[in-house]
C-alpha positions, 0 to 999 in steps of 0.5 A: 934558939932552944935545943928542943926546937932546934932538934924538932926541926933540924933532925928530920928535915936535917936527915932529908936533906943530907939525903937530898944533897947526896948526889945521884943514885948511880953514883953509889954511897957518899961520905958524910963530908961528900954530902955536906958538901953537896948539901952547902949547894941547896938554898939556905933555909930563910930565918924565921918562925917555924911550926914542925909537926910530926904525924905518925902514919904506922907504928908497929912492933910485932906480937905487941898487943894493938892497944898498947901499939895504939897507945905508943903511936899516940905518945909519938904524936898520933894520926893527928900529929903533935906540932911544935913552934920555934924561931930559926935565928939569922945566924942559924939560917945562915948557916944553911944546911951544910952544918945541919948534915954534919951533925945528923952524920954522925955515927956509922950510916951509909947512903943507898939512894940518892935520887933528887930532882928540883925540890923532890927527894927520894932517898934511903940510907942505913944505919949501925949504932952498935949493940946490935942496933940498926936501922934502915930508913927510906926518905920522900917529899920536898924541901924549900927554903921555908919548910919541908914536907917529908914521909920517913918509913923506919925499919929498926932492928936491935936485941933490946926491942920485943920481937927484935924489929919495929916499924914506923912511919911518919910524915914531918912537916915544917913550915915558916909561918912568919917572923920571930917576935 
């Protein structure tokens, strides 16, 4: 499986499943190891051909001219979305979400909220990426063994960003569309 396509599927899905598998909100933050253990209990994704699409719903850097913000939003997929297709091998599918969680949980992140019911998630995490860069992300949506639809609302702060902050809200959809050929 090509790395670019693996990342387009696993990064948003793994982040969602990382949060989805972490327990109840009244249990407090979980370690990445606990999150991976919880994720291992979830239904494994089915192998096959998938379509992954990203729609940018909102994009804002305070002080950035509207035309420039729209141009950047378009480069990220825009309101109409950007789709890629890839094959998830039986070997990768068999690893389940636990492996994806392990990879996505590398870094300095804390989990602030974990509400999971059936195939629905409502979650929040905060990451300190060093050099003054911080990210807060909420995720709401649904997951299954054949795909996911998740809205991610991300607030980044960093001295490197003009004005010091950036807001992005996007909808990430992954769907199994058939068998690999």
